[in-house]
C-alpha angles and dihedrals in degrees: 000000000000092000092048092060097037099249122153131199107277096027114140119239131194113222123208130177113214125169093340095312130108115224120195117199123185114242118231124257088254090056090052092050091050090050091051091048091053089050090051090051092050090049093049095249095127136075131213156340093219128200093210143012089250091057091050092050091049089052092049092050092049092050092048089053090049091050093050091048091049093049091053089055093052 
């Protein structure tokens, strides 16, 4: 059934109950990306929000330095 409707393992589905029936509807690619982004934020894999472009650039530079320092220790 999954192949007939083009679903893949890991695809997100929206579930609704209507008149005693369960309807599953595939979520769009954008919905999947938003879900992954929310997961990244919860897991601390995101930076920001930033009040300015300068603040964002400063954060990027600091994280590059941290990454370089960590790779030298490995």
